[in-house]
C-alpha positions as CSV (number, residue, x, y, z in Angstrom):
1,M,0.0,-0.1,0.1
2,T,1.1,3.4,-0.8
3,S,2.3,4.9,2.4
4,G,0.1,7.7,3.3
5,A,-3.1,5.7,1.5
6,R,-6.2,5.5,2.8
7,P,-6.8,1.1,4.2
8,F,-9.4,-0.2,2.9
9,G,-12.1,-1.3,4.6
10,L,-15.2,0.0,7.2
11,D,-14.0,1.2,10.2
12,L,-16.0,-1.0,12.9
13,P,-15.1,-2.3,16.3
14,D,-14.3,-6.4,16.7
15,Y,-16.8,-8.4,17.5
16,P,-17.7,-8.2,20.3
17,W,-18.3,-12.1,21.0
18,D,-14.3,-13.0,20.2
19,T,-13.7,-12.0,23.9
20,M,-15.6,-15.0,25.1
21,V,-13.0,-17.2,23.6
22,P,-10.7,-17.8,26.6
23,Y,-14.3,-18.2,28.8
24,R,-15.5,-20.4,26.7
25,E,-12.1,-22.6,26.7
26,L,-12.5,-22.3,30.8
27,A,-15.7,-23.8,30.5
28,A,-14.9,-26.7,28.0
29,R,-12.4,-27.9,30.5
30,H,-15.8,-29.1,32.6
31,P,-16.5,-32.9,32.9
32,G,-19.9,-32.8,32.1
33,G,-19.0,-30.2,29.2
34,V,-20.1,-27.0,27.7
35,V,-24.1,-25.6,28.7
36,D,-23.5,-22.6,26.4
37,L,-26.7,-19.9,27.3
38,S,-24.7,-16.8,25.6
39,I,-25.5,-16.2,22.1
40,G,-29.6,-17.2,21.5
41,T,-29.4,-19.6,18.8
42,P,-32.7,-21.8,18.5
43,V,-31.6,-25.6,18.5
44,D,-35.3,-27.2,18.9
45,P,-35.9,-28.8,15.2
46,T,-37.5,-26.6,12.6
47,P,-41.3,-27.3,11.9
48,E,-42.2,-30.1,9.7
49,V,-44.7,-27.3,8.4
50,V,-41.9,-25.0,7.5
51,Q,-39.4,-27.6,6.1
52,R,-42.2,-29.3,3.9
53,A,-42.9,-26.1,2.3
54,L,-38.8,-24.8,1.8
55,A,-38.6,-28.2,0.0
56,A,-41.7,-28.2,-2.3
57,A,-40.2,-24.4,-3.3
58,S,-36.9,-25.5,-4.3
59,D,-37.0,-25.8,-7.9
60,A,-36.6,-22.0,-7.9
61,P,-35.0,-21.1,-11.6
62,G,-36.3,-17.8,-11.6
63,Y,-35.2,-14.3,-9.5
64,P,-37.1,-13.7,-6.5
65,T,-39.0,-10.6,-6.0
66,T,-37.6,-7.7,-3.7
67,H,-40.8,-7.2,-2.3
68,G,-42.1,-10.8,-1.8
69,T,-44.5,-12.8,-3.5
70,A,-48.3,-11.6,-3.3
71,A,-49.2,-14.3,-1.1
72,L,-46.3,-13.8,1.3
73,R,-47.3,-10.3,2.2
74,E,-50.5,-11.1,2.4
75,A,-49.5,-14.0,5.0
76,I,-48.1,-11.4,6.6
77,A,-51.1,-8.9,6.8
78,A,-53.2,-11.7,8.3
79,W,-50.5,-12.8,10.6
80,Y,-50.5,-9.1,11.8
81,A,-54.5,-9.3,12.2
82,R,-54.6,-12.4,14.0
83,R,-51.7,-12.2,16.4
84,R,-50.4,-8.6,16.6
85,G,-54.0,-6.9,17.1
86,V,-52.9,-4.8,13.8
87,P,-56.4,-5.6,11.4
88,G,-56.6,-3.9,7.9
89,L,-52.6,-3.9,7.3
90,D,-52.1,-3.4,3.5
91,P,-49.9,-6.3,2.0
92,A,-48.3,-3.7,-0.5
93,A,-46.9,-2.3,3.1
94,V,-44.9,-5.1,4.4
95,M,-41.8,-6.4,2.9
96,P,-39.7,-10.0,4.0
97,T,-35.9,-9.5,4.6
98,V,-32.9,-11.4,5.2
99,G,-33.5,-11.6,8.8
100,S,-34.3,-8.8,11.5
101,K,-30.2,-8.1,11.7
102,E,-29.5,-7.2,8.1
103,L,-32.9,-4.9,8.6
104,V,-31.1,-3.2,11.8
105,A,-27.9,-2.5,10.3
106,W,-29.0,-1.3,6.6
107,L,-32.3,0.3,7.8
108,P,-30.5,4.2,9.1
109,L,-28.9,4.4,5.7
110,L,-31.7,3.5,3.2
111,L,-34.0,5.8,5.2
112,G,-31.2,8.4,3.9
113,L,-29.3,9.2,7.1
114,R,-26.2,11.1,7.1
115,P,-23.2,13.0,9.2
116,G,-25.3,14.9,11.8
117,D,-28.3,13.3,12.1
118,V,-29.0,11.3,15.2
119,L,-30.6,7.8,15.6
120,V,-31.5,7.2,19.1
121,R,-31.9,3.3,20.9
122,P,-32.6,2.0,23.9
123,T,-29.9,2.4,26.8
124,V,-29.5,-1.4,27.1
125,A,-29.6,-2.4,23.4
126,Y,-28.4,-5.0,20.7
127,P,-25.0,-3.6,19.9
128,T,-26.4,-3.6,15.9
129,Y,-28.4,-0.5,16.8
130,D,-25.3,1.4,16.7
131,I,-23.7,-0.4,13.7
132,G,-26.5,0.7,12.0
133,A,-25.7,4.7,12.7
134,R,-22.1,4.0,12.1
135,L,-22.9,3.0,8.1
136,A,-25.0,5.7,7.7
137,G,-22.5,8.5,9.3
138,A,-25.0,9.1,11.7
139,E,-24.9,9.4,15.4
140,A,-26.0,7.0,18.0
141,V,-27.6,8.5,21.1
142,A,-29.1,5.8,24.0
143,A,-32.2,6.8,25.5
144,D,-35.5,5.1,26.6
145,D,-37.9,8.4,25.8
146,L,-36.5,11.7,24.2
147,D,-37.3,14.0,26.8
148,E,-34.1,12.3,27.9
149,L,-32.2,14.6,25.3
150,D,-31.3,18.1,25.2
151,A,-32.8,20.3,22.9
152,D,-29.7,19.8,20.1
153,V,-29.2,16.2,20.1
154,R,-33.2,16.1,19.8
155,A,-33.3,18.3,17.0
156,R,-31.4,15.9,14.8
157,V,-33.7,12.9,15.6
158,R,-33.9,11.1,12.7
159,L,-34.5,7.6,13.6
160,V,-35.8,6.4,17.0
161,W,-35.4,2.4,17.3
162,I,-37.8,0.7,20.3
163,N,-37.4,-2.7,21.3
164,S,-40.2,-4.2,22.8
165,P,-39.9,-7.3,24.5
166,G,-36.3,-5.9,24.8
167,N,-33.1,-7.8,24.3
168,P,-31.2,-8.3,26.3
169,T,-33.2,-7.1,29.1
170,G,-36.6,-8.3,28.2
171,I,-38.8,-4.9,28.7
172,V,-41.7,-5.0,27.6
173,R,-43.6,-1.5,26.8
174,D,-47.0,-1.2,27.2
175,L,-49.7,0.9,25.4
176,D,-49.2,4.2,26.9
177,S,-45.1,3.5,26.9
178,V,-45.2,2.8,22.9
179,R,-47.6,5.8,22.2
180,R,-45.7,8.3,24.4
181,I,-43.0,7.7,22.3
182,V,-44.8,7.6,18.5
183,D,-46.2,10.9,19.5
184,Q,-42.3,12.3,20.8
185,A,-40.6,11.2,17.5
186,R,-43.7,12.0,15.2
187,A,-43.2,15.6,16.8
188,Q,-39.9,15.6,15.9
189,G,-40.6,14.3,12.4
190,A,-38.6,11.1,12.9
191,V,-39.0,7.7,12.0
192,V,-39.5,4.9,14.9
193,A,-38.6,1.6,14.3
194,S,-39.7,-1.1,16.4
195,D,-38.1,-4.6,16.5
196,E,-40.6,-6.5,18.2
197,C,-38.9,-10.0,17.1
198,Y,-39.6,-11.1,20.7
199,A,-43.7,-10.5,20.8
200,E,-44.8,-14.0,20.8
201,L,-42.6,-14.6,24.0
202,G,-44.2,-12.9,26.9
203,W,-43.9,-14.0,30.2
204,G,-46.4,-13.7,33.6
205,A,-48.3,-10.9,32.7
206,W,-47.7,-10.8,29.2
207,D,-48.2,-14.6,28.8
208,V,-51.6,-14.7,26.7
209,Q,-51.3,-18.8,27.0
210,Q,-51.7,-18.2,30.8
211,G,-54.4,-15.1,30.8
212,G,-51.8,-12.3,29.9
213,T,-51.8,-9.6,28.0
214,P,-50.6,-9.3,24.5
215,V,-47.3,-7.6,23.9
216,P,-48.6,-4.3,22.2
217,S,-47.2,-3.6,18.5
218,V,-46.3,0.2,17.0
219,L,-48.6,-0.8,14.1
220,D,-51.5,-1.2,17.4
221,P,-54.2,1.1,16.0
222,R,-54.2,2.1,19.5
223,V,-50.6,3.5,19.4
224,T,-51.3,4.6,15.6
225,G,-54.7,6.6,15.5
226,G,-55.0,4.9,12.1
227,D,-52.2,6.0,10.5
228,D,-48.9,4.4,10.2
229,A,-47.3,7.1,9.1
230,L,-43.6,7.2,10.0
231,L,-44.0,4.2,11.9
232,L,-42.2,0.7,11.2
233,S,-42.6,-2.7,12.5
234,A,-39.6,-5.5,12.3
235,Y,-40.3,-9.1,12.7
236,S,-38.2,-12.4,12.8
237,M,-39.6,-15.6,12.5
238,S,-36.0,-16.9,13.9
239,K,-37.2,-17.3,17.2
240,Q,-40.8,-18.3,16.8
241,S,-40.3,-20.9,14.4
242,N,-36.6,-22.2,14.9
243,V,-35.7,-21.0,11.2
244,A,-32.5,-18.8,12.4
245,G,-30.7,-20.9,9.8
246,Y,-33.6,-19.6,6.9
247,R,-32.9,-16.0,7.7
248,A,-36.9,-15.2,7.5
249,A,-37.8,-11.6,8.9
250,F,-40.3,-8.9,7.8
251,L,-41.1,-5.4,8.1
252,A,-44.6,-3.8,8.0
253,G,-46.0,-0.2,8.5
254,D,-45.7,3.4,6.4
255,A,-46.6,2.8,2.9
256,A,-44.9,5.1,1.7
257,L,-41.6,4.5,3.3
258,M,-42.1,1.0,2.2
259,R,-42.0,2.0,-1.7
260,N,-38.6,3.5,-1.0
261,L,-37.2,1.0,1.1
262,V,-38.0,-1.8,-1.3
263,N,-37.0,0.5,-4.4
264,S,-33.6,1.0,-2.6
265,R,-33.4,-3.1,-1.7
266,K,-34.0,-3.9,-5.7
267,H,-31.5,-1.7,-6.5
268,A,-28.7,-3.3,-3.7
269,G,-30.2,-6.8,-4.7
270,M,-31.2,-7.3,-1.0
271,I,-33.8,-10.4,-1.5
272,V,-34.9,-13.2,0.4
273,P,-34.8,-16.4,-1.5
274,A,-37.8,-17.8,-2.8
275,P,-38.0,-21.0,-1.5
276,V,-37.4,-19.5,2.2
277,Q,-40.6,-17.0,1.3
278,E,-42.7,-19.9,0.4
279,A,-41.5,-21.4,3.8
280,M,-42.2,-17.9,5.4
281,R,-45.9,-18.3,4.4
282,A,-46.1,-21.6,5.4
283,G,-44.8,-20.9,8.7
284,L,-46.9,-18.0,9.2
285,G,-49.8,-19.3,8.6
286,D,-49.6,-22.0,11.3
287,D,-50.2,-21.1,15.0
288,E,-49.6,-24.8,16.5
289,H,-46.0,-24.7,16.0
290,V,-45.3,-21.6,17.6
291,L,-47.2,-22.1,20.6
292,A,-45.4,-25.7,21.3
293,Q,-41.9,-24.0,21.1
294,K,-43.1,-20.9,23.5
295,A,-44.3,-23.9,26.0
296,R,-40.8,-25.1,25.4
297,Y,-39.6,-22.0,25.8
298,R,-41.2,-21.4,29.0
299,S,-40.6,-24.5,31.0
300,R,-36.9,-24.0,30.5
301,R,-37.2,-20.7,32.1
302,E,-39.3,-22.1,35.1
303,R,-36.2,-24.2,35.7
304,L,-33.3,-21.3,35.4
305,V,-34.9,-18.5,37.0
306,P,-34.8,-20.7,40.7
307,A,-31.3,-21.7,39.7
308,A,-29.9,-18.7,38.8
309,E,-31.2,-17.2,41.9
310,A,-29.3,-20.2,44.0
311,F,-26.6,-19.0,42.4
312,G,-27.0,-15.7,43.9
313,L,-27.9,-14.1,40.5
314,R,-31.0,-11.8,40.8
315,V,-33.7,-11.9,37.9
316,V,-34.2,-8.0,36.8
317,H,-37.0,-7.2,33.9
318,S,-37.1,-10.5,31.9
319,E,-40.8,-10.4,31.4
320,A,-40.7,-11.5,27.9
321,G,-38.2,-13.1,25.3
322,L,-35.5,-15.5,25.2
323,Y,-33.2,-14.3,28.0
324,L,-32.9,-13.9,31.6
325,W,-31.3,-10.4,32.3
326,C,-29.0,-11.2,36.2
327,T,-26.7,-9.7,38.5
328,A,-24.8,-10.4,40.9
329,G,-23.8,-7.2,42.4
330,E,-20.4,-7.7,40.8
331,D,-18.3,-6.9,37.9
332,T,-19.5,-8.4,34.7
333,W,-16.3,-10.4,33.7
334,E,-16.3,-11.6,37.2
335,T,-19.7,-13.1,37.0
336,V,-19.1,-14.8,33.3
337,R,-15.9,-16.3,34.9
338,R,-17.9,-17.9,37.9
339,F,-20.2,-19.5,35.3
340,A,-17.6,-20.7,33.1
341,E,-16.2,-22.6,36.1
342,R,-19.3,-24.6,36.7
343,G,-18.9,-25.5,32.3
344,V,-21.9,-22.7,31.5
345,V,-21.1,-20.0,29.0
346,V,-23.6,-16.4,29.7
347,G,-23.4,-13.7,27.7
348,P,-21.4,-10.2,29.3
349,G,-23.8,-7.6,29.8
350,V,-21.2,-5.2,29.0
351,F,-21.6,-6.3,25.2
352,Y,-25.0,-4.3,25.1
353,G,-24.0,-0.7,26.5
354,T,-22.5,1.0,29.6
355,A,-25.4,0.3,31.2
356,G,-25.5,-3.4,31.0
357,E,-22.5,-3.3,33.4
358,G,-22.6,-5.6,35.9
359,F,-25.0,-7.6,34.3
360,V,-25.0,-11.1,32.1
361,R,-27.5,-12.5,29.9
362,L,-28.8,-16.0,29.9
363,A,-30.2,-17.8,27.4
364,L,-33.1,-20.6,27.2
365,T,-32.6,-21.4,24.3
366,A,-30.6,-24.7,24.8
367,S,-32.2,-28.5,24.7
368,D,-34.1,-29.5,28.0
369,E,-30.8,-31.9,29.0
370,R,-28.1,-29.1,28.7
371,I,-30.8,-26.3,30.6
372,D,-30.9,-29.6,33.1
373,A,-27.3,-29.9,33.7
374,A,-27.4,-25.9,33.9
375,V,-29.5,-26.2,36.8
376,E,-27.8,-29.2,38.3
377,R,-24.4,-27.2,38.7
378,L,-25.9,-23.9,39.2
379,T,-27.9,-25.0,42.2
380,A,-24.7,-27.3,43.4
381,T,-23.1,-26.4,46.8
């Protein structure tokens, strides 16, 4: 390279999970093997209804459509009406995406954010929200309410990410909370993008199958007032249907924004493969497998919560989603080390922002046998 030349590549931080290597090695020395409760990748089988649809659509010699097939978009609209309390969604205002992480990372750029613009994300948050801001050259600011921002920052807000249920905290925003931040953002002319990937996985007061209240969507008419302008809802099937390997997700909301996003994604070649689109359509039409998977996670959660508490942790929030957000009142890495000594790998809270210091995240995405092994190790004296 010529002396003084600008280096090639993007200037992004190192991938945080790479720092876990020594703790994984420590855990691997446990005679019973590793129990991995860190990243949260699904481990249970992909439902037969989804597998069959994928196989049946595997003869796909032509290019798929970026906007999604009409059948898929109609299935998504029907799913919003049936599962999320959002009736009458226009299928034209829906689009499949290559998983939800891709969407989170590229949405600020596709919305036209630029240097000087502000993206607001939760104070404890999935790190890809910040990466999306960097890819667009915008500024990421951590806040859970726009009233937390000073006037100069607030005037530059163009995109507000909310994440309910939250990763890693499991926090759920009720209707009043969602409506409040929508009203705040609209007053600034900013878009609200709601990451709702864990919406089917409410517990306690949010567990519909146990008599609880459904987790509200940003597209709920009680939030929107009948107008989806400047609102986007993102959802992933990875958690509810064990299809993380399919990269199956979608976006819905403001029809004008969607037209522009579809056009931009056509130019960029951001297309969900045709067989995956058909698998998504089939999976969204079948609620039975979703409830069965949720029951598995409920059972694992009910075993893991008391075990974590027996190990000296306090479970904070965690009212929905696939994780337990816990603290032992000590340095995050000390807690990670103590788990690793028991052969259990957990997620460091510091990966989710400075407000995550002192916390760890435990995933429910391990087999029943591995969850039982974790329970045994954490409750051993």
